[in-house]
KELUMMAR-40372 format. One record per residue (C-alpha): residue number from 1; x, y, z; residue in three letters. Coordinates in steps of 0.2 Angstrom, whole numbers, plus 5000, padded with zeros to 4 digits. Example, Ala and Ser with C-alpha at 12.3 -4.5 7.8 and 13.67 -1.06 7.14 Angstrom:
KELUMMAR-40372
> 1 5062 4978 5039 ALA
> 2 5068 4995 5036 SER
This chain:
KELUMMAR-40372
> 1 4969 4897 4851 MET
> 2 4969 4882 4839 VAL
> 3 4964 4892 4824 VAL
> 4 4978 4905 4827 ALA
> 5 4991 4891 4828 GLU
> 6 4985 4884 4812 ILE
> 7 4986 4901 4804 GLY
> 8 5004 4904 4810 LEU
> 9 5008 4887 4804 ILE
> 10 5002 4891 4787 SER
> 11 5010 4908 4785 ILE
> 12 5026 4899 4790 GLY
> 13 5025 4886 4778 ALA
> 14 5020 4899 4764 GLY
> 15 5036 4910 4769 LEU
> 16 5047 4895 4769 ALA
> 17 5043 4889 4751 VAL
> 18 5041 4908 4744 GLY
> 19 5057 4915 4751 ILE
> 20 5066 4899 4746 ALA
> 21 5059 4899 4729 ALA
> 22 5063 4917 4727 ALA
> 23 5082 4914 4732 GLY
> 24 5083 4900 4721 SER
> 25 5077 4908 4706 GLY
> 26 5088 4923 4708 ILE
> 27 5103 4912 4711 GLY
> 28 5098 4900 4696 GLN
> 29 5098 4915 4685 GLY
> 30 5115 4920 4688 MET
> 31 5121 4903 4687 ALA
> 32 5113 4900 4670 VAL
> 33 5119 4916 4664 ALA
> 34 5137 4912 4669 ALA
> 35 5134 4894 4662 ALA
> 36 5129 4902 4644 ILE
> 37 5144 4912 4644 GLY
> 38 5155 4898 4648 ALA
> 39 5148 4886 4635 THR
> 40 5150 4900 4622 ALA
> 41 5168 4901 4626 GLU
> 42 5171 4881 4628 ASN
> 43 5158 4869 4622 GLU
> 44 5167 4856 4634 ASN
> 45 5161 4866 4649 MET
> 46 5142 4863 4646 PHE
> 47 5141 4847 4658 GLY
> 48 5150 4857 4672 LYS
> 49 5140 4872 4669 ALA
> 50 5124 4862 4669 LEU
> 51 5128 4854 4686 ALA
> 52 5131 4869 4694 MET
> 53 5116 4878 4687 ALA
> 54 5106 4863 4695 ALA
> 55 5113 4864 4712 LEU
> 56 5104 4881 4715 THR
> 57 5088 4872 4713 GLU
> 58 5090 4862 4728 THR
> 59 5086 4878 4739 GLN
> 60 5070 4878 4734 ALA
> 61 5066 4860 4737 LEU
> 62 5074 4863 4755 TYR
> 63 5059 4876 4757 GLY
> 64 5048 4865 4751 PHE
> 65 5053 4850 4763 THR
> 66 5051 4864 4778 ILE
> 67 5035 4868 4773 ALA
> 68 5030 4850 4773 ILE
> 69 5038 4847 4790 ILE
> 70 5028 4862 4797 LEU
> 71 5011 4856 4789 ILE
> 72 5013 4838 4795 VAL
> 73 5020 4841 4813 PHE
> 74 5012 4857 4816 GLY
> 75 4994 4851 4812 PHE
> 76 4997 4836 4824 GLY
> 77 4995 4824 4809 LEU
> 78 5010 4814 4815 VAL
> 79 5013 4814 4834 VAL
> 80 5031 4808 4839 VAL
């Protein structure tokens, strides 16, 4: 029973990182494409465009954080 729970926790952690990273990559691609277009029209938009492109990266970090929480609390390494 414990082995099955460890397997499900590992699958959940992998899915959390994988899906979040895939979504972040797609969003970042669209944001950077728009940022390049905005910067080509007006060079003063570079800072704002760079900040908007960086915002999409936080979704991958959220998925990584969820995976760490699943592994630490799911494997019983930390008991609250």
